[in-house]
C-alpha positions in Angstrom: 130.7 138.7 174.0 130.2 142.4 173.9 131.7 144.6 176.7 128.5 146.6 176.7 129.4 149.2 179.4 132.7 150.0 177.6 130.9 150.1 174.3 128.3 152.5 175.6 131.0 154.7 177.2 132.7 154.9 173.8 129.5 155.9 172.2 128.6 158.5 174.8 132.1 160.0 174.5 131.1 161.4 171.1 128.1 163.3 172.6 126.4 162.9 169.3 123.1 161.2 170.2 120.0 163.4 169.7 121.9 166.1 167.8 120.8 167.9 164.7 121.7 166.8 161.2 125.2 167.8 160.1 126.5 168.3 156.6 129.6 166.1 156.9 127.5 163.0 157.7 124.8 163.9 155.2 127.5 164.1 152.4 128.8 160.6 153.3 125.5 158.9 153.3 124.5 160.6 150.1 127.7 159.5 148.4 127.2 155.9 149.6 123.7 155.9 148.2 124.9 157.1 144.8 127.7 154.5 144.7 125.4 151.5 145.6 122.3 152.8 143.7 120.4 151.9 146.9 117.0 153.1 147.9 118.1 153.7 151.5 121.4 154.4 153.3 121.5 155.1 157.1 124.1 155.9 159.7 122.7 154.4 162.9 124.0 154.6 166.4 123.1 151.9 169.0 122.4 153.1 172.5 121.6 150.9 175.4 118.0 150.3 174.4 117.4 152.1 171.1 118.8 152.7 167.7 119.1 156.3 166.7 119.7 157.6 163.2 122.2 160.4 162.8 122.0 160.6 159.0 119.9 158.9 156.3 119.1 159.0 152.6 115.9 157.7 151.0 113.9 157.6 154.3 113.1 159.7 157.3 115.4 159.7 160.4 114.0 157.6 163.2 114.5 156.0 166.5 113.4 152.5 167.3 113.8 149.8 170.0 117.3 148.3 169.7 116.0 144.7 169.9 114.2 144.8 166.6 117.0 146.4 164.5 119.3 144.9 161.9 122.2 147.0 163.1 122.3 145.5 166.6 123.5 142.3 164.8 126.1 144.3 162.9 127.8 145.7 166.0 128.5 142.2 167.2 131.3 141.7 164.7 134.2 143.5 163.2 133.1 142.3 159.8 130.2 143.7 157.7 126.8 142.0 158.1 125.8 140.8 154.6 122.2 139.8 153.9 121.6 139.3 150.2 118.0 138.1 150.6 116.2 138.5 153.9 113.6 135.9 152.8 116.4 133.3 152.9 117.7 134.3 156.3 115.9 132.7 159.2 116.7 135.6 161.5 114.9 138.2 159.4 112.4 136.4 157.1 109.5 137.3 159.4 110.9 140.6 160.5 108.2 143.4 160.5 110.5 145.6 158.4 110.8 142.8 155.9 107.2 141.7 155.6 106.0 145.2 156.1 107.3 148.7 155.3 109.9 149.5 154.1 110.1 145.9 152.7 113.8 145.2 153.3 115.1 142.5 151.1 118.9 143.2 151.2 121.1 144.7 153.9 124.8 145.5 154.0 126.0 147.0 157.2 129.6 147.9 158.3 130.2 148.6 162.0 131.3 152.0 163.1 134.3 151.1 165.2 135.9 153.6 167.6 139.7 153.9 167.7 139.6 151.9 171.0 137.8 149.0 169.2 134.2 149.4 170.2 131.3 149.2 167.6 129.1 152.2 168.4 126.8 151.8 165.4 126.6 150.9 161.7 126.6 152.4 158.3 124.1 150.4 156.3 122.9 150.0 152.7 119.3 148.8 152.4 117.5 147.6 149.2 114.0 146.5 148.5 115.3 143.8 146.1 117.7 140.9 146.7 121.3 142.0 146.0 124.5 140.1 145.5 127.2 142.2 147.2 130.7 141.8 145.8 133.8 141.7 148.0 134.8 145.1 146.6 131.4 146.6 147.6 131.8 145.2 151.1 135.3 146.6 151.4 134.2 150.0 150.1 131.5 150.2 152.8 134.1 149.4 155.5 136.1 152.3 154.1 133.1 154.7 154.4 132.4 153.5 157.9 136.0 154.4 158.8 135.4 157.8 157.3 132.2 158.3 159.4 134.2 157.5 162.6 136.9 159.9 161.5 134.3 162.6 161.1 133.0 161.8 164.6 136.4 162.2 166.0 137.0 165.5 164.2 133.6 166.6 165.4 134.5 165.8 169.0 137.8 167.8 168.7 136.0 170.8 167.2 133.3 170.7 169.9 135.7 171.0 172.8 137.6 174.0 174.1 141.3 173.0 174.3 141.9 174.7 177.6 138.9 173.9 179.7 137.5 170.8 178.0 134.0 172.4 177.8 132.0 172.7 174.7 133.0 175.4 172.3 130.6 178.3 171.7 129.4 176.8 168.4 128.8 173.4 170.0 127.1 175.0 173.0 124.8 177.0 170.7 123.8 173.7 169.0 122.6 172.4 172.4 120.6 175.6 172.8 119.0 175.1 169.4 118.0 171.5 170.4 116.5 172.8 173.6 114.6 175.4 171.6 113.3 172.7 169.3 112.2 170.6 172.3 110.3 173.6 173.8 108.6 174.3 170.4 107.2 170.7 170.5 105.9 171.3 174.0 108.8 169.8 175.9 109.8 170.7 179.5 111.3 174.1 180.3 115.1 174.6 180.1 117.2 177.4 181.6 120.3 179.1 180.3 122.8 180.3 182.9 125.5 182.7 181.9 128.5 183.1 184.3 131.3 185.5 184.1 134.4 185.6 186.3 134.5 188.9 188.3 137.6 191.1 187.7 139.3 188.4 185.7 141.6 190.9 184.0 143.1 191.6 187.4 144.1 187.9 187.8 146.0 188.0 184.5 147.6 191.4 185.3 148.7 190.4 188.8 149.5 186.7 188.5 150.1 186.2 184.8 148.2 184.5 182.1 149.4 181.0 183.3 147.5 181.6 186.5 144.5 182.9 184.5 144.4 179.7 182.5 144.6 177.6 185.7 141.7 179.5 187.1 139.6 178.9 184.0 140.3 175.2 184.0 139.6 174.9 187.7 136.3 176.9 187.4 135.1 174.6 184.7 136.0 171.5 186.7 134.2 172.9 189.7 131.1 173.8 187.7 131.0 170.5 185.9 131.1 168.6 189.2 128.0 170.5 190.3 126.0 169.6 187.2 123.7 166.7 186.6 123.6 164.3 183.7 121.9 166.1 180.8 123.2 169.6 181.9 125.8 171.2 179.6 128.6 173.7 180.1 130.3 175.6 177.2 132.9 178.4 176.9 131.4 181.3 175.1 134.6 183.4 175.0 137.3 184.6 177.4 136.1 184.2 181.0 132.4 183.8 180.1 130.6 180.5 180.2 127.1 179.1 179.6 125.3 176.3 181.4 122.2 174.7 180.0 119.9 173.3 182.7 117.2 170.8 181.6 113.7 170.5 182.9 113.8 172.8 185.9 111.5 175.3 187.5 112.7 178.8 188.3 113.3 177.9 191.9 115.3 174.8 190.9 117.4 176.6 188.4 118.2 179.4 190.8 119.1 177.0 193.5 121.6 175.2 191.1 123.1 178.5 190.1 123.5 179.5 193.7 125.3 176.3 194.5 127.6 176.8 191.6 128.3 180.4 192.6 129.1 179.3 196.2 131.4 176.5 194.9 133.3 178.9 192.7 133.7 181.4 195.5 135.1 178.6 197.7 137.3 177.2 195.0 141.1 177.0 195.4 143.4 176.7 192.4 146.4 174.4 193.0 148.3 175.8 190.1 147.6 179.4 191.2 148.0 179.5 195.0 146.7 182.6 196.6 144.3 183.4 193.8 140.6 183.5 194.8 137.8 184.4 192.5 134.0 185.0 192.4 131.6 184.9 189.4 128.4 186.6 188.5 125.4 184.6 187.1 122.5 185.5 184.9 119.6 183.1 184.3 117.0 183.1 181.5 114.3 180.6 180.8 113.6 179.3 177.3 110.6 181.4 176.0 108.1 180.3 173.3 108.9 183.3 171.2 112.7 182.6 171.0 113.6 181.6 167.5 117.4 181.4 167.9 120.1 180.7 170.4 121.2 184.3 170.0 117.9 185.6 171.4 118.2 183.3 174.4 121.8 184.3 175.0 120.8 188.0 174.8 118.0 187.4 177.5 120.5 185.8 179.8 123.1 188.5 179.2 120.6 191.1 180.4 120.4 189.2 183.7 124.2 188.8 183.9 124.6 192.5 183.4 122.2 193.2 186.2 124.3 190.8 188.4 127.4 192.8 187.6 125.8 196.1 188.2 124.3 194.9 191.4 127.7 194.2 193.0 128.9 191.0 191.4 129.2 187.5 192.9 125.4 187.0 192.7 122.7 185.3 190.7 120.0 187.2 188.9 117.0 185.9 186.9 
């Protein structure tokens, strides 16, 4: 029996769902396709109610209901799911992807198992002809599945700032790019909030860099507590951070920024007693003519500069 809540927690820890294609995963699926001479190879992740494809070769990336997928069966075991002829398997003989496009006749799927033992998805080889998979082929696919998980772990490390635990600048800009793509497709508005600690140099000069580090970590914890699921915080450099707010009006975004500003001003840092800080906030909405994260950041930076010039410890949009 699957411990589904723990499995989903392991999956969501990677923060990989609904992200853009990445070279590391594309290289793995391309190599697997070459080795197996297969029409299709996919790296699928299984969410609570859907299967989402992170990387694929020979077909287009897709999302589909979990209950109709082959990979939902793969994640129920530590061993690979081997189907040499779907017509001879009662579970799949009448499956719509067998009797219809893409005409799956053979499937080999190895679970993507996290280090704590949860299957978060599958790396699968799909053929439109029956295939007899050898023991060596099965073992090799397990090895590639382990390589995929290792790549996911490295990705997670690279995406997190070591001091604050927030997203790195690069990882945060990837989230901005996704929001820009959503907006280009007519999705709901998103807001970028830049925040910068006021007079942070004085904290380091007066109390030392250890106290400064404690302030940065405490600020991020405070801001993160005030965010909702789907919002994102990232460290852009030094004492400057970005927050991506999803699906908000100007009034809602400004209200959230004000709550965060107040929480920061009231914050106390256990590892830096006596240190009190404030922060300035600049807000910019995603605009249809933005073509890059850099443009959006520049727009928010203008508002942050106005907040600084206007006396600090304030929000400007």
